[in-house]
C-alpha positions in Angstrom: 0.0 0.2 0.0 1.4 3.4 -0.9 1.5 6.1 1.8 -1.2 8.2 0.2 -3.4 5.2 0.3 -3.0 4.7 4.1 -3.4 8.3 4.3 -6.8 8.1 3.0 -7.7 4.7 5.0 -7.3 6.8 8.2 -9.9 9.6 6.6 -12.0 7.1 5.8 -11.9 5.2 9.0 -12.5 8.3 11.1 -15.0 10.3 9.0 -16.1 8.3 6.3 -19.4 6.5 6.2 -19.2 2.9 4.0 -22.9 2.6 2.1 -22.0 -0.2 0.1 -19.3 -2.1 -1.4 -17.1 0.6 -3.1 -19.1 3.4 -1.8 -18.1 6.2 0.6 -20.0 9.0 1.9 -18.4 11.8 4.1 -19.5 15.2 5.0 -17.3 17.9 6.9 -17.8 21.1 8.5 -14.2 22.0 9.0 -12.4 23.5 6.3 -8.9 21.5 6.8 -11.3 18.7 6.2 -13.2 19.9 3.1 -9.9 20.1 1.2 -7.9 17.1 2.5 -10.4 14.6 1.5 -11.0 14.9 -2.0 -7.2 15.7 -2.3 -6.7 12.5 -0.7 -9.1 10.4 -2.9 -8.2 12.1 -6.0 -4.2 11.1 -5.0 -5.7 7.6 -4.9 -7.1 7.7 -8.4 -10.8 7.2 -6.8 -13.9 8.9 -8.6 -15.2 11.9 -5.8 -18.1 14.3 -6.7 -19.5 16.8 -4.6 -23.0 16.2 -3.5 -25.9 18.2 -1.9 -25.2 18.9 1.9 -26.6 21.0 4.4 -25.9 24.6 5.3 -22.0 24.7 6.4 -21.2 21.8 5.4 -19.3 19.6 2.0 -20.3 16.4 1.2 -18.4 14.1 -0.7 -19.1 10.8 -2.5 -16.7 8.5 -3.5 -16.7 5.5 -5.7 -14.7 2.4 -6.9 -13.2 2.3 -3.5 -13.5 -1.6 -3.3 -10.0 -1.9 -1.9 -10.8 0.3 1.5 -14.5 -1.0 2.0 -13.0 -4.5 1.4 -10.1 -3.7 4.0 -12.7 -1.6 6.7 -15.8 -3.8 5.9 -19.2 -1.7 7.2 -18.2 -1.2 10.5 -14.6 0.7 9.8 -13.1 -2.1 11.7 -9.1 -2.1 12.0 -7.5 -5.3 11.5 -4.3 -6.7 12.5 -3.3 -7.2 8.9 -2.1 -3.4 9.1 1.2 -5.0 10.2 1.4 -6.0 6.5 1.3 -2.1 4.9 4.7 -1.7 5.0 6.8 0.9 7.4 6.4 4.1 5.0 2.2 2.9 4.9 2.3 2.3 8.5 4.0 6.0 9.3 1.9 7.8 6.8 -1.7 6.0 8.8 -0.2 6.7 12.3 0.6 10.9 11.1 -2.7 11.1 9.4 -4.8 9.8 12.2 -3.7 13.5 14.0 -5.9 14.9 11.2 -9.4 13.1 11.8 -10.6 11.5 14.9 -8.0 13.5 17.0 -7.3 16.0 19.6 -4.2 18.3 19.1 -1.5 19.5 21.5 1.8 20.3 20.1 3.1 17.9 18.5 1.0 15.1 20.5 -2.1 14.1 19.8 -5.2 12.1 21.1 -6.8 9.4 19.0 -10.8 8.7 20.1 -12.5 5.5 19.1 -15.5 3.2 20.5 -13.8 0.4 19.3 -11.0 -1.4 21.7 -9.4 -3.4 18.6 -8.8 0.2 17.0 -7.4 1.8 19.4 -5.2 -1.2 20.4 -3.8 -1.4 16.7 -3.5 2.5 16.4 -1.4 2.1 19.7 0.6 -0.7 17.9 1.5 1.1 15.3 2.4 4.3 16.9 4.9 2.0 18.3 6.1 0.5 15.6 6.8 4.2 14.4 9.1 4.4 17.8 6.1 6.8 19.0 4.8 6.5 22.6 1.3 5.6 22.6 -1.1 4.9 25.6 -4.7 3.4 25.4 -6.9 4.5 28.4 -10.8 4.0 28.5 -13.2 7.0 29.3 -14.9 6.1 32.6 -19.0 6.4 32.3 -19.5 6.6 28.9 -21.9 4.5 26.8 -20.9 3.5 24.3 -17.3 3.4 26.1 -14.6 5.5 24.4 -11.2 4.7 24.3 -8.3 7.3 23.5 -4.8 6.6 22.5 -2.1 9.6 23.3 0.5 9.6 21.1 4.1 11.5 21.2 6.2 11.9 18.5 9.7 11.0 19.1 12.6 8.8 18.1 12.6 6.5 21.1 9.9 5.0 23.6 10.0 5.5 26.8 10.9 2.9 29.3 9.2 2.2 32.5 11.0 -0.3 34.9 8.9 -2.4 36.5 9.5 -6.2 38.2 7.6 -8.7 36.6 6.9 -12.5 38.1 8.0 -15.1 35.5 5.4 -17.4 34.4 6.3 -20.8 33.2 5.0 -21.6 29.4 5.9 -22.9 26.1 4.7 -20.9 22.7 6.2 -19.8 19.9 7.3 -15.7 20.1 7.2 -13.5 17.1 9.6 -10.5 16.9 8.6 -8.1 14.1 12.1 -5.7 13.4 10.9 -2.3 12.3 13.3 0.5 10.6 12.8 2.6 13.9 15.0 0.1 15.2 12.6 -1.5 17.9 11.3 -4.7 18.3 7.8 -5.3 19.3 5.4 -7.9 21.2 2.0 -7.3 22.2 0.8 -9.9 24.8 -2.5 -9.3 27.2 -3.2 -5.8 25.8 0.5 -4.9 26.6 3.4 -3.9 24.4 7.1 -5.0 25.0 9.4 -3.0 22.9 13.0 -3.1 22.8 16.2 -1.7 20.9 17.4 -4.2 18.7 21.0 -2.6 18.8 23.0 -4.2 21.3 22.4 -7.4 22.3 25.2 -6.7 25.3 21.8 -5.6 27.0 20.1 -8.4 26.9 19.6 -9.8 30.3 20.7 -12.8 31.6 18.1 -15.3 32.5 15.2 -16.6 30.3 15.9 -13.9 27.7 18.9 -15.2 26.6 17.2 -18.8 26.7 15.4 -17.9 24.1 18.5 -17.2 21.5 19.4 -21.3 20.7 21.5 -22.8 18.3 20.2 -24.3 14.9 19.0 -27.8 15.3 21.6 -30.3 15.4 24.2 -27.5 16.3 25.8 -25.8 19.5 26.8 -22.3 20.2 30.5 -21.4 21.0 31.3 -18.7 22.7 34.7 -17.0 23.6 35.2 -14.6 26.1 38.1 -12.5 27.1 39.1 -13.0 30.4 39.5 -9.7 32.8 40.4 -7.6 29.9 40.0 -4.5 30.4 41.3 -4.7 34.2 44.1 -6.3 32.5 45.0 -4.0 30.3 44.7 -1.4 33.3 47.1 -3.1 35.0 49.5 -3.2 32.8 48.9 0.6 31.6 49.5 1.4 35.1 52.5 -1.0 35.9 50.5 -2.0 39.0 52.6 -4.9 40.0 50.6 -6.3 42.6 47.4 -6.5 40.3 49.9 -7.6 37.4 51.4 -10.6 39.8 47.9 -11.7 40.5 46.9 -11.9 36.6 50.2 -14.0 35.9 49.3 -16.4 38.4 46.1 -16.8 36.8 43.9 -15.4 40.2 40.7 -14.3 39.7 41.2 -10.3 40.3 37.2 -10.0 41.2 37.2 -12.2 43.8 40.4 -10.8 45.3 39.1 -7.2 45.4 35.6 -8.9 46.8 37.6 -10.4 49.6 38.6 -7.0 50.4 35.4 -5.5 51.3 34.3 -5.7 55.0 33.7 -9.2 56.4 30.4 -10.1 56.3 29.2 -7.0 54.5 26.6 -7.7 51.3 25.6 -5.4 48.6 22.2 -4.3 48.4 19.9 -3.9 45.3 17.9 -5.5 42.4 20.9 -6.5 40.6 22.5 -8.5 43.2 19.4 -10.2 44.4 19.5 -14.1 43.9 23.5 -13.5 42.3 25.4 -16.7 43.3 28.6 -14.2 44.4 26.8 -11.1 45.0 30.8 -9.8 46.5 32.0 -10.5 43.2 29.6 -8.6 41.0 30.0 -5.5 43.2 33.7 -5.7 43.3 33.9 -5.9 39.6 31.0 -3.3 38.7 32.7 -0.7 40.8 36.3 -1.7 40.2 36.1 -1.0 36.7 34.2 2.6 37.9 37.1 3.5 40.4 39.8 3.0 37.7 37.7 5.3 35.4 37.4 7.9 37.6 34.4 7.5 40.1 35.1 9.6 43.1 33.6 8.8 46.7 30.3 10.4 46.6 29.5 9.5 43.3 30.0 5.6 44.6 28.1 6.6 47.9 25.0 7.2 45.3 25.4 4.6 42.9 26.1 1.8 45.5 23.0 3.1 47.9 25.8 3.5 51.0 26.6 6.2 53.4 29.3 8.2 52.4 31.7 7.2 55.2 31.4 3.6 54.2 32.0 3.9 50.3 34.8 6.1 51.7 36.3 2.6 53.6 35.7 0.7 50.7 37.1 3.1 47.9 40.2 3.9 50.3 40.6 0.0 50.6 40.7 -0.4 46.8 43.7 2.5 46.0 45.8 1.4 49.4 45.9 -2.1 47.2 46.9 -0.9 44.0 48.1 3.0 44.4 49.7 3.1 41.2 46.0 3.3 39.4 45.9 6.9 41.1 49.3 7.4 39.4 48.4 6.6 35.7 44.8 8.8 36.3 47.2 11.7 37.3 49.6 10.9 34.4 46.4 10.5 31.7 45.5 14.1 33.0 48.8 15.4 32.4 49.1 13.8 29.3 45.8 15.7 28.2 47.0 19.2 28.9 49.7 18.3 26.9 48.1 17.2 23.5 44.4 15.9 24.5 45.5 13.2 21.9 45.6 9.8 23.2 46.8 6.8 21.1 46.0 2.9 22.2 48.5 0.3 21.6 47.0 -0.8 18.4 47.8 2.7 17.0 44.0 3.5 17.2 44.2 8.0 17.8 41.6 9.7 19.2 41.5 13.9 20.2 39.4 14.8 23.1 37.4 17.6 22.7 35.2 17.5 26.0 35.0 20.7 28.5 38.0 20.9 30.5 36.7 18.7 34.1 36.2 15.3 35.3 33.8 14.2 32.3 36.9 14.5 29.8 39.2 12.8 32.2 36.7 9.8 32.7 36.3 9.3 29.0 40.6 9.4 28.8 40.9 7.1 31.8 38.9 4.5 29.7 39.5 5.0 26.1 43.0 3.3 26.0 41.7 0.0 28.1 38.1 -0.3 26.1 39.7 0.6 22.8 42.5 -2.1 22.9 39.9 -4.9 24.1 37.6 -3.9 21.4 40.8 -4.1 19.1 41.6 -7.1 20.0 38.0 -9.0 19.6 37.7 -7.5 16.1 41.2 -8.8 14.8 40.2 -12.2 16.4 36.8 -11.8 15.0 38.6 -11.5 11.2 41.0 -14.2 11.8 38.2 -16.5 12.8 36.2 -15.6 9.5 39.4 -16.1 7.3 39.9 -19.6 8.6 36.2 -20.3 8.6 36.0 -19.7 4.8 39.3 -21.3 3.6 37.8 -24.6 5.6 34.5 -24.5 4.1 32.9 -25.5 7.0 29.3 -25.0 8.0 30.7 -22.6 11.0 29.0 -19.3 11.3 29.9 -15.9 13.8 26.8 -14.8 14.8 27.2 -12.2 17.6 30.2 -9.8 18.8 29.4 -8.5 22.5 31.9 -6.1 24.3 34.6 -8.7 24.4 33.4 -11.9 23.7 32.1 -13.7 20.2 30.1 -16.2 20.0 29.6 -18.8 16.8 27.5 -21.9 15.8 28.5 -25.2 14.3 28.3 -29.0 14.5 29.4 -30.6 18.0 31.8 -32.6 15.7 33.5 -29.4 14.9 34.0 -27.9 18.7 37.8 -29.0 19.2 39.1 -27.6 15.8 37.1 -24.4 16.4 38.6 -24.4 20.1 42.0 -24.4 18.3 41.4 -21.6 15.7 40.4 -19.8 18.7 43.4 -20.0 20.1 45.6 -19.0 17.0 43.1 -15.6 16.8 43.5 -14.7 20.3 47.2 -14.9 19.9 47.6 -11.5 19.8 50.5 -9.3 21.7 50.2 -6.5 23.3 52.9 -3.9 23.7 52.1 -1.8 27.4 55.4 0.1 28.8 57.7 -2.5 29.6 55.4 -5.5 29.0 54.2 -7.5 26.5 51.4 -9.6 27.3 47.9 -11.6 25.8 44.5 -11.5 26.8 43.4 -15.3 28.1 39.9 -16.3 27.4 37.5 -18.5 28.3 35.4 -21.2 26.2 31.9 -22.3 26.5 29.7 -24.2 24.8 26.0 -24.9 24.9 22.4 -25.3 22.9 21.7 -21.7 24.0 23.1 -18.6 24.9 21.9 -18.7 28.7 22.9 -22.3 29.3 26.7 -22.1 28.2 29.0 -24.8 29.9 32.7 -24.5 30.0 35.0 -26.3 27.4 36.4 -29.3 29.2 39.4 -29.8 26.6 40.6 -32.7 28.4 37.5 -34.6 28.3 37.7 -34.3 24.2 41.0 -36.4 24.1 39.7 -39.8 22.9 37.6 -37.1 20.1 38.8 -37.0 16.8 38.5 -33.6 15.1 36.5 -33.5 11.8 39.3 -31.2 10.4 42.7 -31.1 11.2 43.3 -27.1 12.3 45.5 -26.3 9.6 43.4 -28.2 6.3 42.6 -25.5 3.8 43.9 -22.5 5.6 46.2 -19.7 3.7 48.4 -18.7 6.5 49.2 -15.6 4.4 45.6 -14.5 4.6 46.2 -13.8 8.7 45.8 -10.3 10.0 48.8 -8.5 11.6 48.5 -8.5 15.1 51.7 -6.6 16.2 51.1 -3.6 18.7 52.6 -0.1 18.7 54.0 2.1 21.6 51.0 3.4 23.8 50.6 6.8 24.8 
């Protein structure tokens, strides 16, 4: 359907009368509608005539509009077939509702109808256009009146609510739209989520819905404590470097430094198997990137005195991180340019102050980890292409990659990953690589650690070097850091 046809459909649904198949009448008192209705009908190639009307009104008769009357029926009922109209037609229909059965207020408007399904459909279409839309029932009206408040914007407002999970099995159909939103309607409620960063998909039942193709498995490679590891070598923090080189879990070490018996509180830590470690991981990164005592107290919902104890304990354990932060600020005073070990250069334009410093603290660690993962992805893709095997790279999430393959190919894929992530990073007087963990499973949520020793008797379906051209491997040499 063309956008102009969708607009005419909105006009007929609001103010038209379907007298018989293909024949529509409409009468208007407002001059804007008197001009708009015949113009839309003419643009749709329909035969429109002005007929006799009472004083102050103009009445129009439209013939040959079978496609309109067939879609709406005598009761002018909207249907879920409208989801198939296409993005431009949907956007045109929603915009046109503001000109007919609506009350405008600035850029927003309210759509009125006595048909509940029509209200739900208009609300859904508005959401698909990226707008905010809320449906309400007007009390003490007979027949019952429904309003849809539509606020045009490039995003939908998000209301955080704690929901209880109800077990059940069914298919879920997601509609991806050009507005970058997924929309699901269930029991009169609309759920909208961005379809950009899958890192924001929460753990639990949501990730369990992402499954491998039938007969295949998902293989995940996750860099281990990558950003904190880069910070340790940037700051030349010997205690932290020693912990990494000994294979220790730095986040657990930091959790053990929290006050004895102290437990974090908040929704994020409920039912978590190790809330102290999660807290130490979250705020350890924040401390490295410039979070102060008062900001920490606010974010962690702690008294300032208690937050100060935890903050000071962290930097007494790793004093050179504070020195590194001072070196970053001193470097910004000279040129406002920072360069990563891989030669990625950035100039900072923020107003001088804490926000600028926090951006600069995070730049080299986060950019370095992203470059390591991107280089590994390129190497993996070239190995897959040269092998000709049925293996697909599916997802990059911050510091991990996920692919799918046949179970028999998992040992080969793991060996490829070892080579792909063998990327030396030169920082200060150190050269190091970032280790990674491998997990395998049938869905994104229930991935289990890959135990290589248990696969000793298995014979890989493909040799690691089979059909691979080593000259296609991208260079991973690192330049000096600034």
